[in-house]
Each structure stands twice: as C-alpha cells, then as structure tokens.
C-alpha positions in Angstrom: 12.2 2.4 -17.0 11.6 5.4 -14.8 12.2 3.3 -11.7 15.8 2.9 -12.7 16.3 6.6 -12.9 14.9 7.3 -9.5 17.6 7.6 -6.8 17.1 6.4 -3.3 17.1 9.0 -0.6 20.5 9.8 1.0 20.1 9.4 4.8 22.5 12.3 5.4 20.5 14.7 3.1 17.3 13.4 4.6 18.5 14.1 8.1 19.7 17.5 7.1 16.3 18.3 5.5 14.4 17.3 8.6 16.7 19.4 10.8 16.2 22.5 8.6 12.4 21.8 8.6 12.4 21.8 12.4 14.4 25.0 12.6 11.9 26.9 10.5 8.8 27.9 12.4 5.8 27.5 10.2 3.0 29.5 11.8 -0.7 29.1 11.5 -0.9 32.1 9.1 1.7 30.4 6.8 -0.3 27.1 6.9 -3.6 28.9 6.0 -1.8 30.7 3.2 -0.5 27.4 1.9 -3.9 25.8 1.9 -5.5 28.8 0.3 -3.0 28.9 -2.5 -3.3 25.1 -3.0 -7.1 25.6 -3.3 -6.8 28.3 -5.9 -4.0 26.6 -7.9 -5.0 22.9 -7.8 -8.5 22.2 -6.5 -10.5 25.0 -8.1 -9.2 24.5 -11.7 -9.8 20.8 -11.4 -13.4 21.4 -10.2 -14.0 23.8 -13.0 -12.5 21.5 -15.7 -14.5 18.5 -14.5 -17.6 20.6 -14.3 -17.1 21.9 -17.8 -16.5 18.4 -19.2 -19.7 17.3 -17.4 -21.7 20.1 -18.8 -20.3 19.5 -22.3 -21.3 15.8 -22.1 -24.8 16.7 -20.8 -25.2 19.2 -23.7 -24.0 16.6 -26.2 -26.3 13.9 -25.0 -29.3 16.3 -24.8 -29.7 16.3 -21.0 -29.6 20.1 -20.9 
C-alpha cells in the first residue's frame, strides 16, 4: 500500500541536491552541534523511556 505511494528519486533532483550539498561547507563545529542535538532529541529520551519501563517492570514483579 505505502510502497505504491512512494515515488522514485528523480535523477535530476538528486544530482542538484548533491551539488548543493557539496557547495555548503559543513565544518567540524556544525557536525558536533548536529551530533549533540541528535543526542538530546533522540537518544537521551529513548534511554530514559526504556529505563523507566524497565524500572516499572522491576517494581511490578517485585525485583525492587
């Protein structure tokens, strides 16, 4: 169902995207900022949620 809705990449747009990406100079500071924001937005909440679920299960089954 969803596979029918997905469109294949247009080679012209893909080439244009790669050229624009090469023109932009992404420095080390930008890369560090990207990784830091990904950590705080994605990884840290996942760890906290999984840890909370683990603690809840331990509490329910009497391990704590």
